[in-house]
DRENBA-183815 format. One record per residue: x, y, z of N, C-alpha, C in turn; residue in three letters. Coordinates in steps of 0.1 Angstrom, whole numbers, plus 5000, padded with zeros to 4 digits. Layout:
<rs>
XYZXYZXYZALA ...
</rs>
This chain:
<rs>
132707587463131807687459132507827459MET 132107917450132608047450131508147457GLU 132008247463131008347468131308477462ARG 130308547458130408677451129908787459VAL 130608897461130109007469130209127460THR 129509237463129609357455130209467464SER 131209537458131809647465131009777463ASP 131509887468130710017467130410057453ALA 131210017444131010067430130009967423SER 129609867429128709767423129409657416GLY 130809657416131509547409131509427418HIS 131409307412131409187420132809157425PRO 132909097437134209067442134108917446ARG 135008837441135008687444136008647454ILE 135608577464136508517474136308367474SER 137408297477137408157477136708097489GLN 135808007487135107937498135607797499ALA 135407727510135907587511135307507499PRO 136107407494135707327483136807337472GLY 136507277460137507277450137507407442ASP 136607497444136607627437136207627423GLY 135607517418135207507404133807577403ARG 133607637391132207687388131207587389PRO 130007627393128907537394128007557382THR 127007457380126007477369126607447355GLY 126007527346126307497332127707527328ALA 128407617335129707647332130707537335ALA 130307447345131107337348131007227338ALA 130007227330129807127320130607157307ALA 130907057300131607077287130907007276SER 129707067272128906997262129606967249PRO 129506847244130206817231129406877220ASP 130106907209129506957197129307107198GLY 129807177208129607327209130507397199ALA 130107517195131007597186132207637193ALA 133307677186134507727192134207847202PRO 134907847213134807957223133407967228ASP 132707857230131407857235131307887250HIS 132407877257132307907271132608057273ARG 131608137273131808277273131708327288MET 131208247297131008297311131208177320ALA 131408217333131408117344130308147353SER 129808047359128608057368129008027383ILE 128608107392129008087406127708087414TYR 127608007425126508017434126808127444GLN 125808207448126008317457124708327466ALA 124808427475123708447484123208587484ARG 121908607481121408747481121008777496ASP 121808867502121508897516120308977518LEU 119909057508118709147510117409067511THR 117308967501116108887501116308747506LEU 117508717512117708587518117408477509GLU 118108467498117908357488119208327481ARG 119308197477120408157469120208207454ASP 121308257448121208307434122408247427VAL 122408257414123508217405124008337398ALA 125308357398126008477392126808427380VAL 126408477368127108447356128008557353LYS 129308537352130308637350131008617336MET 130908727328131508717314133008707315LEU 133608627307135008607308135708737304HIS 136908767311137608897309137908927295ALA 138308827287138808857273137608897265HIS 136408867269135208907261134709037266LEU 135009077279134509197284135209317278ALA 136409287271137109397265136609437251ASP 135609357246135009387233133709457235GLU 133609587231132409667233131109607227PRO 131209547214129909487209129409377217PRO 130309287222129909177230129409217243VAL 130109317249129609367262128309437261LEU 128009517251126709577249125609477247ALA 125809377239124809277237124609197249ARG 125609167257125509087269124509167279PHE 124709297280123909377289122509387284ARG 122309407271121009427265120209297266THR 120809187263120109057264119709027279GLU 120609067288120209047302119009127306ALA 118909257301117809337304116509277298GLN 116609227286115409167279115009047287HIS 116008957291115608837298115008867312ALA 115408977318114809017331113409057329ALA 113009107318111609147315110709037312ALA 111308917309110508797306110108727318LEU 109008757324108508687336107608567332ALA 108008447335107308327332107708217342HIS 106708137346107008037356108007927351PRO 108207917338109107817333110307877326HIS 110707997331111908067326112808097338VAL 114108067338115008107349115008257350VAL 114608307361114508457363115808527363SER 115908637357117108727358116808837368VAL 117508847379117308947389118009077388PHE 119209067382120109187382121209167372ASP 121909277369123109277360123909397362GLN 125209387360126009507362127509477360GLY 128409557365129809537364130409597352GLY 131409687354132109747342133309667337ASP 134209637347135409557343135109407341ASP 134209357349133809217348132309207349GLN 131609217337130109217337129609087343PRO 128409097349127808977355126308987354PHE 125608877355124208867356123808787368ILE 122908837376122408757388121108697384VAL 121008567386119908487382119308397393MET 118208347390117608247399118508127400GLU 118708077412119507957414118607827413HIS 118907747403118107617401118807507408VAL 118207447418118907337426118507207420ASP 118707187408118307057402119107027389GLY 118906917383119706877371119206947358PRO 120006937348119606977334119106857327SER 118506877315118106767307119306677303LEU 120506747301121706667298122006567309ARG 121906617321122206527333121106417333GLU 119906447331118806347331119106247320LEU 119506287308119806187297120906107301LEU 122006157307123106077311122705977322ARG 121706007330121305917341120305817335ASP 119405857326118305767321118605707308ARG 119405777300119605727286118605787276GLY 117305757279116205817271115005817280ARG 113905877275112705877282111505827273VAL 110405787279109305747271108605867265SER 107705847255107005957249106206037259PRO 105405977268104706057278105606137287PRO 106806087290107806157298108406277290GLU 108606247277109106357269108106467268ALA 106806437267105806537267105806617280LEU 106006557291106006627304107206717305ALA 108306687299109506767299109406887289LEU 108906857277108906967267107707057268LEU 106607017274105407097275105707237281ASP 106407237293106707367300107707447291PRO 108707377285109707447278109007517265ALA 108107447259107407507247106607627251CYS 105907617263105107727268106007847270ARG 107207827277108107937280108607997267ALA 109007917257109507977244108408047237LEU 107207987237106108057230105808187236HIS 105908197249105708327255106808427251ARG 108108387251109208467246109008517232ALA 108608417223108408457209107308557208HIS 106308557216105208657215105708797219SER 106808797226107408927230108608957220LEU 108708887209109708907199111108877205SER 111208777214112508737219112808597214MET 114008577210114408447204115508387214VAL 115508257217116408207226117808187219HIS 117808127208119108107200119907987204ARG 119707927215120607817220119907717228ASP 118807667223118107557230118907427229ILE 119107367240119907237241119607187255LYS 119907057257119606997270120207067282PRO 121407127280122107197291121307327295GLU 120507377287119707497290118307477294ASN 117907357296116607317301116807257315VAL 116407317326116807277339115507227346LEU 115707147357114607097365114907137380ILE 114007207386114207247400114107127409THR 114507147422114307047432112907007434GLY 111907107431110507077432109907017419ASP 110806987409110306927397109707017387GLY 110107147387109607247377110607267366VAL 110207247354111007267342111207417340VAL 112507457338112807607335113807617324LYS 113507707315114507737304115407847308VAL 116707827305117807917310118507987298ALA 119208087300120108157291119408207278ASP 118408287280117708357269118708457263PHE 118908447250119708547242121208557246GLY 121708467254123108477258124008447245ILE 123608357237124408327225124508447216ALA 123508537216123608647207124808737211ARG 125108747223126208827227127608797221ALA 127708667217128908617211129008657196MET 127908697190127908727175128908847173GLU 129808827164130708937160131908947169GLY 132108847178133208857187134508827179SER 135608897182136908867175137408727180SER 136908677191137408547196136608427189HIS 135708457180135208347172135708357158THR 136008247152136608257138135608317128GLN 136208367118135308427107134408317102THR 133108347102132108247097131808137107GLY 132308157120132108047130130608047134ALA 130107937138128707917142128607947157LEU 127708037160127408067174126207987179VAL 126507897188125407807193125907667194GLY 125007577196125407427198125007357185SER 125907307177125707267164124707147163VAL 124607067173123706957173122206997173HIS 121907127175120607177176120407297167TYR 121407317158121407437149120607417137LEU 119707517135118807507123119507527110ALA 119107467099119807487086120007627082PRO 119007717084119107857080120207927088GLU 120507887100121607947107123007907102LEU 123107777097124307737090124507827078VAL 123507867071123607957059123708097063ASP 124008127076124208267081123008357080ASP 121808297082120608377083120308407097GLN 119408497100119108547113118308437121ARG 118608437134117908347143116408397144ALA 115508297146114108337146113308237155SER 112008257156111208157164111308027157ALA 111408027144111407897136112707817139ALA 113807897141115107827144115007767158SER 114407837168114107787181113307657180ASP 112307657171111407537170112207417165GLN 113107447155114007337150114807277162TYR 115307357171116107307182115207227191ALA 114007267193113007187202112807057195VAL 112607047182112506927175113606827177GLY 114806887176116106807178116106757193MET 115706847202115706807216114706687218LEU 113506697212112506597213113106467208LEU 113806467196114406347191115406287201PHE 116206367207117206317217116606257229GLU 115506317234114806267246114206127242LEU 113606117230113005987227113905877224LEU 115105907219116105807214117305797222THR 117705897230118905897237120205917229GLY 120005967217121105997208120906127200ARG 122006177194121906297186121306257173LYS 120506347166119806307154120806297142ALA 121806387141122706387130124106397135LEU 124706287141126006297146127106297135PRO 128306337139129406337130130706357138ALA 131806347132133106347139133506487143GLU 133106587136133506727139132306817139SER 132406927146131307027146130907077132PRO 131907097124131707147110130807047102VAL 131206917103130506817096129106807102THR 128906817115127506817121126706927115VAL 127307047114126507167109126107137094ALA 127007087086126707057072125606957071LEU 125606857079124506757079123206817082ARG 123206917092121906987095121507067084HIS 122407127076122007207065121407137053ALA 121807007052121506927040120506807042ARG 120506747054119906627056118606637064GLU 117506567061116406567069116606477082PRO 115906507092116106427105115506287103VAL 116206177107115606047106114406037116PRO 113505947114112405927123112905867137PRO 112405917148112905857161112505717163PRO 111405667156111005527158112105437152SER 113005487144114105407138115005357149GLN 115105427160116005397171115305367184PHE 113905387185113205357197111805297192ALA 111505177195110305107190109005157196SER 109105217208107905267214107405407209ASP 108105467200107805597194106705577183VAL 105505627185104505617175104805697162PRO 104105667151104305737139103905877140ALA 102905907149102506047150103606137156GLU 104406077165105606157170106706167160LEU 106806067151107806087140107406207131ASP 106106227129105606337121105906467128GLU 105706477141106006597149107406637147VAL 108306537149109806567148110106607133VAL 109506537124109806567110109406707106LYS 108206757110107806887107108506997115ARG 108706977128109507077135110907097130ALA 111506987125112906997120113006997105CYS 111907047098111907067084113107157079ALA 113707127068114907207064114407347060LEU 113307357054112707487051111907547063ASP 112207657068111507707080110007727077PRO 109607757065108207777062107407647062SER 108107527063107407397063107207357078ASP 107807427087107607397102106207447107ARG 105907417119104707457125104607617126TYR 103507667125103307817125104007877138PRO 103907807149104507857161104607737171ASP 105107767183105307657192104007607199LEU 103007697199101707657204101107547195ALA 101307557182100907457172101707327174ALA 103007347176103807227178103307157191LEU 103107227201102707167214101307097213LEU 100407157205099107097203099306957195SER 100206957185100506837178101206727187ALA 102006777196102706687205101706617214LEU 100806697220099706637228098906537221HIS 098606567208097706477200098506347197ALA 099806357196100606237193100906157205ALA 100606207217100706127229099406137237VAL 098406057232097006067238096906037252PRO 097905957258097805917272098206037281GLU 098806137275099206257282100506247289GLY 101006357296102306347302102406257314PRO 103506197316103706107327104806167336ALA 104706137350105706187359107106137355PRO 108106217357109406177353110306177366VAL 110906067368111906057380113206127376ALA 113606217384114806287381115906247391ILE 117206247387118306197395118406287408PRO 118606227419118806297432119706227441GLY 120206297451121106237461120506117469ASP 119106127471118506027479118105897471ASP 118405907458118105797449116605767448GLN 115805847454114405827453113805897441GLN 114606007436114106087425113006177429GLY 112506257420111406347422110506337410ALA 109406407410108506397399108306537393THR 108006557381107806677375106306727378LEU 106206847382104906897384104206937371VAL 102906947371102206987359102507127354ALA 102707147341103007287337101907387340PRO 102207507341101307617344100507637331VAL 099207647332098307667321098307807317GLU 099207857309099307997305099008017290ASP 098607907283098307927269096807917268THR 096207987258094707987257094207847254PRO 093107817260092407687258091007717251VAL 090707667239089407697233088307647242PRO 087307727242086107697250085307587243ALA 084807497251084007377246082607427241THR 082107527247080807577244080907727240SER 080407767228080607907224079908007233PRO 078807967240078108057248078508047263THR 079107927266079407907280078207877289GLY 077007847283075807817290075607667290VAL 075407607302075107467303073607447302THR 073207357293071707337291071107277304PRO 070007317307069307277319068207177315VAL 068207047321067206947317065806997320PRO 064806957313063406997316063006947329PRO 062107027336061606987349060806867348ALA 060806777359060006657359058606697363ARG 057606637355056206667358055806607371ARG 054906677378054406627390053406717396GLY 052906677408051806757414052406887419ARG 051706997415052107127419051807147434ARG 052907197441052707217455052407367457ARG 051707387469051407527472052707607475GLY 052607737473053807827475053707877489ARG 054307817499054407857512055607947514GLY 056007967527057208047529058507987524PRO 058607847525059807787519059807807504ARG 058707787497058707807483059007947479GLY 058508047487058808187484060308217486LEU 060908157497062308187498063108127487ARG 062708007482063307947471063208027458PHE 062008087456061808167444062708297445THR 062708357457063608477459065008447456VAL 065508327462066908287460067208267445ALA 066308197438066608177424066608307416VAL 065708397420065608527413066908607415THR 067408597428068708667431069808617423ALA 069908477422071008417414070908457400VAL 069608457394069508497380069908637378LEU 069508727387069908867386071408887387LEU 072108807396073508817397074208767384LEU 073608657378074108607366073908707354GLY 072808777355072508877344073508997345LEU 073809037358074809147360076209097355VAL 076608977359077908927356078008917340ALA 076908867334076908857320077008987313GLY 076309087319076409227313077809277314SER 078509257326079909297327080809227317VAL 080609097316081409027306081209077292ALA 079909097289079609147275080209287273ALA 080209367284080809497282082309487279TRP 082909397287084409377285084809327271HIS 084109227267084509157255083809207242TRP 082609267243081909317231081809467230LEU 081709537241081409677240082609767244ILE 083409717254084609797259085509837247ALA 085809967246086610007235088009947235PRO 088509917222089909867221090809987219VAL 092009987225092910087224094310037223GLN 095310117219096610067218097410077232GLN 098209977235098909977247100110077246MET 100210177255101310267254102710207258PRO 103710277255105110237259105310287273GLN 105510197282105610227297107010197302LEU 107810117294109210077298110010207299VAL 110810217309111710327312111010447318ASP 109710437320109010547328109010507342THR 108610607351108410577365107110497368THR 107110427379105910357383104710447384GLU 104910567390103910667391103310707378THR 104210737369103810787355103010677348ALA 103510547350102910437343101510417349ALA 101310427362100010407368099010517363ARG 099510637362098710747357098210727343GLU 099110677334098710647320097710537320GLN 097910437328097010317328095610367333LEU 095610447344094410497350093610577340ASP 094310657332093610747322093010657311ALA 093610537308093110447298092110347303LEU 091810357316090910257322091510117323GLY 092810107325093509977326093909957340LEU 094109827344094409797358095809747359ILE 096709817367098109767368098209647377PRO 099109557374099509447382101009457383SER 101609487395103009517397103809397402ILE 104909367396105909267400107209337401ASP 107809337413109009407416110209317415ARG 111309357408112509277407113709367409GLN 114709307416116009387418116709407405ASN 117209527403117909557390119009667393MET 120209627391121309717395121309837386LEU 121109827373121309927363120010017361THR 118909987368117710067366117310117380SER 117110247381116710317394115510257400PRO 115410247413114210197419113010277415GLU 111910207412110710267408110510287393GLY 111510237385111510247370110810117364THR 110010137355109310027348110409957338VAL 110609827340111609757331111009657323ILE 109709637324109009537315107509557316GLY 106809517306105309537305104709427297GLN 103509387300102709287293101209327294ASP 100609357282101109337268102109447265PRO 102909417254103909507249103309627243PRO 104109737242103609857236103109837221ALA 102009897218101409877204100409777203GLY 100309677213099309577212097909637215ASN 096909567210095509617213095109557227GLU 094409647235094009607248092609677251VAL 091709597257090409657260090409727274ARG 089609827274089409907287088909807298ARG 089509817310089209727321090109607322GLY 091009597312092009477312093109507322SER 093709397326094809407336096109407328GLU 097109497332098409517325099509477335VAL 100309387332101409357340102609447339GLY 103109497350104309587350105409527358LEU 106609517353107809477361108509607365ILE 108609627378109209757383110509727390VAL 111509807387112809787394112709817409SER 113209727417113309747432114709797436ALA 115509837426116809877429117809767430GLY 119109797433120109687434119909597446PRO 120409477444120409387456121809357459SER 122009307472123409277476123609127476THR 124709087470125008937469126308917477VAL 126408807483127608767491128208647485GLU 
</rs>
């Protein structure tokens, strides 16, 4: 294992620890089918002494740190990723370094989907749903904030020791765009999951992320790549020209409904894909009516672990428009006299009805009467200034503090909803506030 420390200037300092000294995590893997120069960084396990937690430190390779465009994008994407707070996204805690840029991230003590596939070969449709549901939710959240992942592949979907699925490396592939260390016209990303429009040199989008999710679903269901070939260039050309084959062609337990999900998610024309990942996830659930199944993940104890249920962070349509449950008619019978017990019962019922009326009035005020206003830009302001703005608008702040080397303590580095979105008076607004730099060993 490597240990990383920070000197007085904030630059990371690496010292050798007992062991073979090789990088851990994704950097130690050598995924086949990757574009040239895909290993842009090494990952080391470290210890955050301030918060007493294990972290992962991703360090940009020295030959890339000399390129200003790559360096600027590396830092910008790290800041954007730090602002994306979601239970199924690997958290970014900090970033910095001038001579050797680095990102400090959440340490995930479990395998990637690539390791799971190597151990299992393939998974059943209910297991695939359990694995992709959290990933789709995380990506859908990122897309709602105008963030695109650009490099969805099994290596970037991780499983914690507690069985929680997390998506890693948001926007890291973008930092390689325009690097002099990639060949002219070279593809940045993993070609086995590369959307056709990216082969044609178009911009990455939520639709290209969706294509990669479809390819990942195919691989989970079949245990093989959808469009294999002998060279990365040939793979890319197949993705640009050929439709994906149905997974049921290689796995008999895959229903026709799942074939359709893969077919639409991986359509050659982006406009033929699902409108967004929420729609894809809905279709995926419909195609697997038995629901997600626990997935045994590889572990040292050979017992495996199971995936926990995904966090319900996407809207669920109400089953009743009014939210009122019908009350059955009272059973006819002999009327009893109203004594003290009957009076107490009447008072209690009246109190409950009054409370319900008040609660309903508050809800009606919030959803029907409360004025709609535009969310202000709070990022890069101080926490005090942000609170004052929210208070003036009648909005309620919810603060989440994260260590950030490049942002002064007390600076707002993220907000939800984003600036410009409509928000009702009385709504809660999430703020991510810098807690200043952290110390890593």
